[in-house]
C-alpha positions as CSV (number, residue, x, y, z in Angstrom):
1,M,-13.8,-0.8,2.9
2,N,-14.4,-2.6,6.2
3,N,-14.7,-6.0,4.4
4,V,-11.4,-5.4,2.5
5,F,-9.8,-4.4,5.8
6,K,-11.0,-7.5,7.6
7,T,-9.8,-9.7,4.7
8,A,-6.4,-8.1,4.8
9,V,-5.9,-8.5,8.5
10,S,-7.1,-12.1,8.3
11,C,-4.6,-12.9,5.5
12,F,-1.8,-11.2,7.5
13,L,-2.6,-13.2,10.7
14,L,-2.9,-16.4,8.7
15,S,0.5,-15.9,7.0
16,A,2.0,-15.1,10.4
17,S,0.5,-18.1,12.1
18,L,1.8,-20.5,9.4
19,N,5.4,-19.6,10.4
20,T,5.2,-19.4,14.2
21,L,7.5,-22.4,14.7
22,A,10.4,-20.9,12.8
23,D,13.5,-19.8,14.7
24,N,14.2,-16.4,13.3
25,D,10.8,-14.9,12.7
26,R,9.5,-12.0,14.7
27,L,6.4,-9.9,15.1
28,Y,6.9,-6.1,15.5
29,L,5.0,-2.9,16.1
30,G,6.3,0.4,14.7
31,L,5.6,4.1,14.4
32,G,6.6,6.3,11.5
33,V,6.5,9.8,10.1
34,A,7.1,11.1,6.6
35,F,7.5,14.4,4.9
36,G,7.5,15.3,1.2
37,S,5.7,16.7,-1.8
38,G,3.2,15.5,-4.4
39,S,0.5,16.5,-6.9
40,E,-3.2,16.0,-7.3
41,E,-4.7,15.8,-10.8
42,Y,-8.4,16.3,-11.7
43,E,-9.9,15.4,-15.1
44,S,-13.4,16.1,-16.3
45,N,-14.8,16.4,-19.8
46,G,-11.3,16.5,-21.4
47,Y,-10.1,19.2,-19.1
48,S,-7.4,18.6,-16.5
49,M,-5.9,20.6,-13.7
50,T,-2.9,19.7,-11.4
51,T,-2.3,21.1,-8.0
52,D,1.2,20.8,-6.3
53,L,1.1,19.6,-2.7
54,D,3.1,19.6,0.5
55,Q,2.4,16.7,2.7
56,D,3.2,14.9,5.9
57,Q,2.2,11.5,7.1
58,A,2.0,9.5,10.3
59,D,1.5,5.7,10.6
60,L,1.2,2.8,13.0
61,K,2.7,-0.4,11.7
62,L,2.2,-4.1,12.5
63,G,4.7,-6.4,10.8
64,Y,6.1,-9.9,10.6
65,V,9.7,-10.9,9.8
66,F,10.1,-14.3,8.1
67,P,13.2,-16.4,8.7
68,S,14.5,-15.2,5.3
69,Q,14.3,-11.6,6.7
70,K,11.6,-10.7,4.2
71,R,8.7,-8.9,5.7
72,I,5.0,-8.3,5.4
73,E,3.6,-5.1,7.0
74,I,0.2,-3.5,7.6
75,S,0.3,0.2,8.3
76,F,-2.5,2.5,9.3
77,N,-1.9,5.9,7.9
78,S,-3.0,9.5,8.0
79,V,-1.8,11.9,5.3
80,D,-2.2,15.7,5.6
81,V,-1.8,17.6,2.4
82,E,-2.0,21.3,1.5
83,A,-1.6,23.1,-1.8
84,E,1.8,24.7,-2.2
85,D,0.4,28.0,-3.3
86,N,-2.5,28.2,-0.8
87,S,-1.9,27.2,2.9
88,D,-5.6,27.5,3.5
89,S,-6.3,24.6,1.1
90,K,-5.8,21.5,3.4
91,A,-7.0,18.0,3.1
92,E,-6.6,14.6,4.8
93,Y,-6.4,11.0,3.4
94,S,-6.7,8.1,5.8
95,G,-6.4,4.4,5.2
96,F,-4.1,1.4,5.4
97,D,-1.3,-0.2,3.3
98,I,-0.1,-3.8,3.0
99,D,3.6,-3.8,2.0
100,W,6.3,-6.4,1.4
101,H,9.9,-5.6,2.1
102,F,12.8,-7.5,0.4
103,P,16.2,-6.9,2.1
104,F,19.5,-7.2,0.2
105,Q,21.5,-8.2,3.2
106,L,20.0,-11.3,4.9
107,E,21.9,-11.2,8.2
108,S,19.5,-10.0,10.9
109,N,21.9,-7.9,13.0
110,T,23.4,-5.7,10.3
111,V,22.2,-2.7,8.4
112,Q,19.8,-4.0,5.7
113,P,19.1,-2.1,2.5
114,Y,15.7,-3.1,1.1
115,L,13.2,-2.5,-1.6
116,G,9.5,-2.7,-1.1
117,V,6.2,-2.8,-2.9
118,G,2.6,-2.8,-1.7
119,F,-0.9,-1.5,-2.1
120,G,-3.5,0.3,0.1
121,F,-7.0,1.5,0.5
122,Y,-7.7,5.2,1.3
123,D,-10.6,7.7,2.0
124,Y,-10.3,11.3,1.0
125,E,-11.8,12.8,4.2
126,D,-14.7,15.3,4.1
127,T,-15.3,15.2,0.3
128,G,-18.8,13.8,0.5
129,E,-20.4,17.2,0.7
130,F,-19.1,18.0,-2.8
131,I,-20.1,14.6,-4.4
132,D,-23.6,13.9,-5.7
133,D,-24.0,10.6,-3.8
134,G,-22.7,12.2,-0.5
135,D,-20.0,9.5,0.1
136,D,-16.4,10.5,0.7
137,L,-14.0,9.7,-2.2
138,S,-12.2,6.4,-1.8
139,G,-9.2,5.1,-3.7
140,I,-6.6,2.4,-4.2
141,A,-2.9,3.1,-3.6
142,F,0.1,1.5,-5.2
143,N,3.4,1.9,-3.2
144,L,7.1,1.6,-4.0
145,M,9.9,2.2,-1.5
146,G,13.6,1.7,-0.9
147,G,15.4,2.2,2.4
148,L,17.6,1.0,5.2
149,L,16.7,-1.0,8.3
150,I,19.1,0.0,11.1
151,P,19.2,-2.3,14.2
152,V,19.9,-0.8,17.6
153,N,19.6,-4.0,19.5
154,E,17.8,-7.3,19.3
155,N,14.4,-5.7,19.9
156,I,14.6,-2.2,18.4
157,E,15.4,-0.9,14.9
158,F,15.2,2.3,12.9
159,D,14.0,2.7,9.3
160,I,14.9,5.4,6.8
161,A,13.2,5.2,3.4
162,Y,12.2,7.0,0.3
163,K,8.6,6.2,-0.6
164,I,6.3,6.8,-3.6
165,K,2.6,6.4,-3.3
166,S,0.1,6.7,-6.2
167,I,-3.6,6.8,-5.4
168,A,-6.3,6.3,-8.0
169,W,-9.5,7.7,-6.6
170,Q,-12.9,6.5,-7.8
171,S,-14.7,8.3,-10.5
172,V,-17.5,10.4,-9.0
173,M,-20.3,12.7,-10.2
174,V,-20.0,16.4,-9.1
175,E,-23.1,18.4,-10.1
176,S,-23.9,15.7,-12.7
177,V,-20.4,15.9,-14.2
178,E,-18.0,13.0,-14.0
179,V,-14.7,13.8,-12.3
180,D,-11.6,11.6,-12.1
181,T,-8.9,12.3,-9.4
182,S,-5.4,10.9,-8.9
183,T,-2.7,11.7,-6.4
184,M,1.1,11.1,-6.5
185,L,3.1,11.5,-3.3
186,T,6.9,11.2,-2.7
187,S,8.3,11.3,0.8
188,L,11.3,10.7,3.1
189,A,10.1,8.4,5.8
190,L,11.5,7.8,9.3
191,G,10.4,5.0,11.6
192,V,11.1,2.9,14.6
193,R,10.1,-0.7,15.2
194,F,9.8,-2.8,18.4
195,K,10.3,-6.5,17.8
196,F,8.7,-9.2,20.0
């Protein structure tokens, strides 16, 4: 995952540096939280089981606004989940996303509705002890979102969004039995961004 992360950051910095001479482009840092629900599905030998989840998320964002007001954003995320019917069953996913935001309103100083799409790479923390090879479960996420960017002034804006994240975890062997796991999360996200 470290090589993928380094490649993603390099691509992000390269895309940002290619546009440093534009008049309206901006770098930004942001913080975000999200709350919602989800489900986790396990499949093995033709048998499947689904667990309903409550979840909350926190993230740190690094983004770039192009002159067109379109954006690319890397966010480093922590997701805490627990089974709805068992508050003692808790877990954590950690990873990062690369998302693209496409605003409908292209004026930079007004409220901007937007749609977004992206992908990410995640680890399912502390699962290695249950897996035959001893490594924590890792997976690839696909993200969809829609929201509002709300400017406060030239340097600060708020973000309200509805987000869907689907994570396909790697197939693993548990006691010599192959297990496939997938996670679906839906959340209301709130964030603040500080533009440079």
